[in-house]
N, C-alpha and C positions, 0 to 999 in steps of 0.2 A: 328323341334326339339325344337327351342326356344319357340314356342307357347305352346308346350306340357309341358315344364319345368315350364313356367309361370302359367299355369293352375294348375299344381300340387302344387305349392307354395300357390296359392290362396285357393285351396281346403283344404290344410293342415291348413292354418290359420283359416278358418271358422270352421273346426272341433275342433281345439284347443279352440277357443272362445266358441263354443257350449258346449264342455265338461267342460270347466272351469266354465261356467254359471251354469250347472247342479250341479257340486260339491259345488259351493257357495250356491245355493238354498237349497241343502240337509243339509248343515251345519247350515244355518240359521233356517231351519225348525226343525231340530232335537234337537238343544240345549235347547229350552224351554221345549220340551217333556221330556228330561233327567232330568232337574231340577224339574219337576213336578212328576217324577217317573213313567210316563206312558209307557216308553219303557222297564222298568225293568222286567216286567212279561214276555214279549216276549224274552228278553235277557236270562233270567233264564231258560225258556223252551228250548231254543236252547242248552244251556250248559248242561242241564240234558239229553237231547236227545243224547248227545255224550258220555254218561256214562251208565254203566250197572245199571238198576233200583234197583237191590238188593244191590248194593254196588257202591255208587257214586264216590268212590275213584279210580275205575277201568274204564279206557276209553274203548270205543268200538274199534273193529278192531283187527288185528293180534297182537301177542305179540311184534313184532319188531317195530310197528308203533309209540308207545310213544317215544322211543329213536330216531327214525327217525324224529319225530316232534321237539324234542329238538335240534337235529342237524340243522334242517331247520330254526328254530326260531333264532338260533345264527347268521344267515345271516343278521338279522336286528339289531344286537347289535352294539354299538358304535365302538367297535374294528374292527369288520368285515366290517362295512360301511366305516371306515377309510382306511382299506386295499384295498377295492374295488375302492375307490376314488383315492388312491395312484397308483394303477395299471393303471387307466385311465389317470392320470396325466403323468405317464411315457410314455404311448402310445402317448399322444399328444406332449410331449416334444421330443420324438424320431423323430417325423415328423415336429419339429420346429413350433408347433402351440402354441406359448407362450401366445398370447393374449387370445386364446380359453381356455388355461389352467387357466389363471387368472379368466376368467369368470366362469369356472366350479367351482373353489374353492370358489369364492365369492357367487355363487348361492347355493351351497351345505351348506356352512358355515352359511349363513344367514337363510336358511331354517331350519337347525337343531336348531338354536337359537330360531326361531319361535315355533318350536315343544315344546321345554322346557318351553317357556313362556306360551303356551296354556295349558300344563299340570298343571303348577303352578296356572294358573288363574281359571280353572274349578275345580281342586282338587277333582275329583270324586273318591270314594272309589272303591277298587277292588271287583270283584265278591265274594260272600260268598255262592252261591248256591251249588258249588261243590268244593272239595279240589283241590288246585292248584298242578300241577306236577313239577313246577320249582319255584325258588325264584323270587321275584319281588320287585320293589320299590312301595311306597304307592299310587302314583297318577295313575289314570286309563284312563282318557279321555283327548285327544284322545290317541289311542295306539301309544306309541313312536316307537316301532319296526315297526309297519305297516306304520306310517307316514314317519319314517326315510327310510324304504326300498323303499316306493313309491317315496319319494323325491330324494334320492340318485340314485337309479337305473333308474328311469324314466328320471330325469334331465340329468344324465350321458348318458343314451341311446339316448336322444334327441340331446344333444350336439355332441356326437360322430357321430351320424348318419348324422349330418350336416357337418361332416368333411370327409365323404367318398362319393364316387360316385357309382352309380349303385343301382338299386332297391333291389337286393338280399342282399347286405351288410347292407343297411338301414333297411330292414325288419328284418334281423337277430338281430341287436342290439336292436331295439325297442321291438321285440317279447321276447327276453331274459329278458329285463328290466321288462316287464309286468309280465312274469311268476315268476320272483323272488319276485316282490312286492306282488303278489297274494298268493304264498305259505307261505310266512312269516306271512301274516295276518291270514290265515286260521290256521296256527300252533298255534297262540296265543289263539284262541278260543278253539281249541282242547285240549290245555294244561290247560285250565281253568283259565288263568291269565287275560283275558280280556273279556268284554261283546262283542257280535257281533257289537253293535252300536259303541263301542270304535274303533273297527277295521275299520268299514265303515267310521267313521269320520277321522281316520288316512289316509285311502286311499284317501278320498275326499280332505283333506287339502294338502296332499303330491302331489296328482295329479294336484290340482289347482296351487300350487307353481311351479310344473314342467311345466305346460302349460305356465305360465307367463315367466319362464326362456327360454322356447323354442322360444316363440315369441320375447323375448329380444335378443336371439342369432341370430335369423333370421334378425331382424332389424339392429343389429350391423354389421352383415355381409354385408348387403346392404350399410351401411354407410362406410364400410371399416375398422371399428374399431376391428373386429374379422375376422380372416382368413376365406375365403370362401373355400368350398370343392375343393380339388385338381382335376385337369383334367388330371394329368399325370399318374395316376394309382398307385402312391407311397403308399398312405394310404390303398389301397386295397391289397397291397402286390404283385402287378403285375409288370412285367418287360417289 
């Protein structure tokens, strides 16, 4: 059992490093293309494909889908990300994982500051190819909702998954984190408030930060600075 657990940690470490390298490579490659306007034609084509050709103010899909997209996109707002983080903080505190709680808050907080810094630095204008379906702030790159969702949900999922034992619990937390990050990003494009490249950049930056935080949590657990997963079944809710 010991050998199996060690192999799992090593494999996860390599996967995180590989994924982080891919995200960093994509960001470095895409930024010059955005400044030169080479991605805008593709971005606009995708945005128009999600609208009715005869009326670009009407999105494709059933009548309930635009409202559903607005509800989903709210999961990436600052308020809802704060609520989600607060729920996870409560979860960790209930199980006396106070050092893990501090690491979670510092990881999420610094990541959100990075997101705002990137938006201010690039200052890309919002799409004008289709009418937006919701209000937005001026900055577009990277998508704040997409990066925030990837950063908060993936970082939280990674940290919480390190606080539980059993593959089912770990898979559940990580899978839900990925699903939330993906649907928030897709909703931003569907609503016409972000270019697809904005969302991809948000996912890449948020995922990269999440990978760094996951490796940091793993290293700190090995050093004893952050609580290791319980072996008593308390965090899994078992008796």
